[in-house]
N, C-alpha and C positions, 0 to 999 in steps of 0.2 A: 481657165475662165477669165473673161475680160474683167478688168478692174472697174470700180465704180466711176461712172461719169465719163464724159468725153469732153476734152478741152479742144475746141476748134480754133477760133481766132480771138485774139484779145484786141478788139476794136469795137466801135459802135458806129452806126451810120452817121455821117457828117451832118445831115440836116436836123439832127437832134430828135428825130422821130424813131423810137425804138421799134424793133420787130413786133409783130402781133404776139400777144400772150394768150394761151388757151384759157377759157373761162371755166368755172366749176361745171357749167352745163356740158362741156366737152369731155369731162372725166367719165370714168365708168359709172353706169347707173347702178343703183343698189339691186335692181332686178336683172342684172347683167346676163341676159340670154341672147345668143347671136340671133339676129333677125333673119339671116340666111344660113343654110347649112354649108359647111366647107365642102369643096369638091375633092375628088381623089388627088393625092399628091402626084407630082410629075417626077420623072427621073431627073437626076442632076444635069444641069446645063448652066453655063455662065450667063449672067445677065449682061445685056449690052446697052440698053436704053431704059430710062425711067420717065414716065409721063404722069402728071397730075393736073388734069384739065382745070379743076376748081381753083388752082392758084397759078396757072400758067407755066408749069414746069415741063420741060422737054429736054432732058439732059443725058449725055453719055454717061456710062458707068465705068468705073475703074476699080480694079482689085486693090484692097488695102488690107493691112495686117495689124499686128500689135507692136507697140514700141518696147523698148527694153524694160520699162516698168510694168508692162502688161496692159497698158491702156490702148484702146482702139485708136488707130491712126485715122487721119482724114485724107481726102484727096490733096494733091500738092497745092500750096497756096497760090501758085500762078494759074490754077485751073478752078476758080471759084464757081464756075458754071457746071462742074462735074459732080456727080454723086459717087461716093465710094461704097463698095460692097465688101463685107468681111469675107475674104476669099477662103479662109481656113474653116469657115462655118457652113451653114446650110445654104445652098443656092435657092434664090427666090422661086417658090412654087413647089419645092420638094418638102417632104415631111420634116417638121422642125421649125425653128425660128431663124429666119434670115434677117440680117442686120445691115442697114445702109446708113451712111452718114453724109453730111454735106455742110458746107460753110453757110453761116447765117449772113456774114458780111466779109469784107476784105480789110486789110490793114489801112487802105485809103478811104474806107467808109462806104464803098459801093455794096449794094445788096448782093448776097451770094445765092446759090441755087435754092437753099432752104429758108430764105428770108421770111417767107409767108407761111411756113409750116404750122405755126401756132394758130393760124386762121382756119385750118381744116376742121370739118365737122363730121360727126357720125354719118355714115352712108356715102361719103365721098369715095371715089374710086382711084386706085393707083394701078397703073399698067406698067409691067416690066417685060420688055421684049428680051428674048433669050437667044442664045447662039443656036438652039435647035429649031429656030423659026416659029416657036410658040410664044404666045403672050400670056403671062400670068396676070390675072386681074384680081386685085385685092380690094376689099371693102373696109373702110375705116370704122373701127368700133369705139375708139376713144383717143383723145389727145390730152396728155398730162404734162405738167411742168414740175420738175423736181429741183430742189436745192442740190448743188454739187456735193455737199457734205452728207446728204441723206439720200443719195441716188440708190434706188432699189434694184441692184444688179440682178438678183434672182428673178424678180418679177419681169424685168425688161428682157433679159437674155435667156431666161428659162423656157423650156419647150413643153407645150401641151401635147405634142405628138402630131398635131394638125399642121398643115402648111400655113405659117404665119409670117408676118413681116413687121419689123420695127424700123422706123425712120427716126434718126436722132440728129439734133443740132443744138447749138448753144441758145440760151434764152434766160429770161428772168432779169434780175437787176444787173447793173453794170458799173464797174469802177475802173478808172484808168490803171490802177495798180494791179488788180487781179483779173480784169476782163469780166466776162459774163459769169454770173454766180450760180447758174443752173443749166439745165438741159430740158428741151422740149422733146417729148417722145410720142410718136404716133404708133398706135397699135392697130394692125389690120390683119384680116384673114382672107385666104384665097377663096374666092367665090365663083370664079369662072376661068376657063382657058379658051383662048381663040387661036 
């Protein structure tokens, strides 16, 4: 099992403007019932591209694994525009929880692929093109911000048995000594296949 949290990059955007933080309104509602039913799971196939029109993301995907401590790795630092997919886990669109990561920013302070992840809202769509030429379309149900020390691994990585997706990046407060103090997590469910 992946360890709590994801440490992406230890920097902040140079212009002093922090990345968007999800608000309480973006969290799970107390009446949390999916607005759309999930569709049937797809057979496994590697993801190749991730698109999120609401925040202007159109990124290649690369396979990532775990580091020696069991923490989820990120795409290489020299590829801040790429999204990483946990390749030893569920492929996006298949039954279970697929996990993707991306940098919020770079060591030089430029925005990374998931810089605006905290601005996503319920109902936004995430499209993942797969190697089998199908596109898995996910609908966002919630966006939450967690302190690194209180990262809910079971909630984030656990499976409901339905085809689900989690997008993870750094977020929250920032210090030069420790970097970002938390993680932004997007929860989404497969709602269409094209």
